Structure formats: structure tokens, C-alpha cells
Rosetta silent file (secondary structure, phi, psi, omega in degrees, C-alpha in Angstrom):
SEQUENCE: MNRIAPNRTPGGDPPCPTIEFPDDLIAAQQAYWEAGARVQEVTDALPSSVAVLAGEAEVTEEQRAAEA
SCORE:     score description
SCORE:     0.000 S_00000001
   1 L     0.000  133.852  178.347   19.517   18.092   -4.995 S_00000001
   2 L   -90.143  134.261  175.906   22.158   16.057   -3.213 S_00000001
   3 L  -115.332  143.726  177.758   24.950   14.702   -5.335 S_00000001
   4 L  -105.024  119.482 -179.960   27.232   11.888   -4.346 S_00000001
   5 L   -66.763  152.648  178.107   30.854   12.350   -5.279 S_00000001
   6 L   -57.004  136.791  178.779   32.472    9.298   -6.885 S_00000001
   7 L    63.759   23.986  178.917   33.600    6.828   -4.188 S_00000001
   8 L  -130.548  148.034  174.613   31.794    8.831   -1.498 S_00000001
   9 L   -88.794  165.381 -179.810   28.640    8.194    0.557 S_00000001
  10 L   -56.230  -27.712  177.948   25.976   10.877    1.027 S_00000001
  11 L   -81.459   -5.462  179.872   27.585   11.797    4.402 S_00000001
  12 L    94.925   -8.262  179.074   30.929   12.330    2.730 S_00000001
  13 L   -76.943  149.671  173.690   32.626    9.300    4.253 S_00000001
  14 L   -66.065  147.738 -178.806   34.524    6.939    1.992 S_00000001
  15 L   -70.789  163.849  178.079   32.661    3.689    1.305 S_00000001
  16 L   -65.123  141.769  178.264   33.601    0.405    2.944 S_00000001
  17 L   -72.466  153.960  171.344   36.381   -1.341    1.022 S_00000001
  18 L   -73.316  131.443 -178.206   35.709   -4.518   -0.870 S_00000001
  19 L  -104.335  127.068  176.579   37.011   -7.475    1.024 S_00000001
  20 L  -102.715  128.110  177.461   38.494  -10.381   -0.944 S_00000001
  21 L  -102.991  132.449 -179.400   38.562  -13.735    0.824 S_00000001
  22 L   -63.755  147.969 -178.052   41.208  -16.303   -0.229 S_00000001
  23 H   -59.254  -36.715 -178.553   39.911  -19.458   -1.961 S_00000001
  24 H   -68.669  -31.014  176.581   41.410  -21.707    0.729 S_00000001
  25 H   -69.422  -40.102  176.601   39.488  -19.829    3.432 S_00000001
  26 H   -64.917  -42.940  178.114   36.200  -20.202    1.538 S_00000001
  27 H   -62.513  -41.188  176.298   36.954  -23.925    1.052 S_00000001
  28 H   -62.092  -41.866  178.494   37.686  -24.336    4.769 S_00000001
  29 H   -62.893  -44.930 -178.693   34.430  -22.613    5.694 S_00000001
  30 H   -65.427  -40.552  176.078   32.439  -24.812    3.322 S_00000001
  31 H   -60.418  -40.780  179.606   34.167  -27.976    4.697 S_00000001
  32 H   -62.659  -45.659  177.882   33.310  -26.810    8.206 S_00000001
  33 H   -63.419  -39.698  177.837   29.616  -26.359    7.306 S_00000001
  34 H   -64.706  -41.838  178.579   29.516  -29.757    5.595 S_00000001
  35 H   -65.738  -39.310  178.246   31.081  -31.456    8.642 S_00000001
  36 H   -62.891  -39.257  178.569   28.570  -29.684   10.899 S_00000001
  37 H   -66.657  -40.289  179.944   25.714  -30.922    8.734 S_00000001
  38 H   -66.709  -42.449  177.215   27.041  -34.485    8.865 S_00000001
  39 H   -59.158  -40.339  177.680   27.352  -34.349   12.650 S_00000001
  40 H   -63.241  -40.876  176.432   23.733  -33.149   12.826 S_00000001
  41 H   -59.859  -46.502 -176.940   22.621  -36.048   10.617 S_00000001
  42 H   -65.616  -44.426 -176.012   24.391  -38.601   12.815 S_00000001
  43 H   -72.430  -33.599  176.094   23.128  -37.158   16.105 S_00000001
  44 H   -65.073  -28.356  179.477   19.566  -36.825   14.745 S_00000001
  45 H   -77.675  -14.932 -177.348   19.574  -40.540   13.922 S_00000001
  46 L   -80.144  145.668  173.258   20.468  -41.509   17.528 S_00000001
  47 L   -67.917  161.122 -179.007   17.819  -42.376   20.076 S_00000001
  48 L   -65.787  149.422  179.655   17.334  -39.933   22.912 S_00000001
  49 H   -66.053  -32.600  177.380   19.718  -40.317   25.827 S_00000001
  50 H   -62.214  -45.033  179.372   16.702  -40.479   28.168 S_00000001
  51 H   -63.622  -39.798  179.741   15.311  -43.452   26.248 S_00000001
  52 H   -64.255  -45.937  179.176   18.722  -45.201   26.307 S_00000001
  53 H   -64.361  -32.676  179.706   19.028  -44.662   30.112 S_00000001
  54 H   -79.013   -6.977 -176.452   15.490  -45.911   30.641 S_00000001
  55 L    78.310   13.812 -179.601   16.263  -49.071   28.657 S_00000001
  56 L   -90.929  -10.710  179.041   13.653  -48.197   26.076 S_00000001
  57 L  -153.086  162.853  173.531   16.180  -47.814   23.233 S_00000001
  58 L  -144.554  160.193  179.577   19.752  -48.618   22.465 S_00000001
  59 L   -85.863  127.847  179.266   22.444  -47.411   20.101 S_00000001
  60 L   -79.186  166.545  177.118   23.062  -49.940   17.342 S_00000001
  61 H   -64.428  -35.929  177.285   26.479  -50.979   16.116 S_00000001
  62 H   -61.075  -41.994  177.571   25.719  -49.198   12.835 S_00000001
  63 H   -67.182  -39.302  177.252   25.023  -45.988   14.727 S_00000001
  64 H   -64.093  -37.890  178.097   28.194  -46.384   16.757 S_00000001
  65 H   -67.113  -35.286  178.917   30.204  -46.831   13.517 S_00000001
  66 H   -69.802  -25.008  177.748   28.652  -43.655   12.061 S_00000001
  67 H   -72.626  -26.074 -174.675   29.811  -41.773   15.170 S_00000001
  68 L   -73.404    0.000    0.000   33.438  -42.734   14.593 S_00000001
């Protein structure tokens, strides 16, 4: 029977330490993800650049304002 010593892995190596992340770092990461999601929403609502160049679609003033 293999026994694991306290705070040891079966191979005898110490376990990985627990990493604590500061609250401001977590908040910054969440803000980054939210901003990325908003950018995706705005760009998904735009017509394709090919359609705009072909004159088949255009970017509205509302869409331009959302880009700002």
C-alpha cells in the first residue's frame, strides 16, 4: 500500500503552492473580458467590409457612434 505523507505527492515532491490573486487583478481581468465582449457585440452588428466596399451596405450613424 502506498501512503502519501502530509503535504507530499505520491512521487515525494511537494505539492504546488496555492496562488492568491489580488482583488484588483481579478477586477481588471473581468473588466478586460467585459470590454472584449462589448467590442465583439459592436463589430458583429456592423455590415461586412466587402458589402460596404461593394456599395451593398453602409455603416449607419448609430453604428459609428457605438464604435466610439
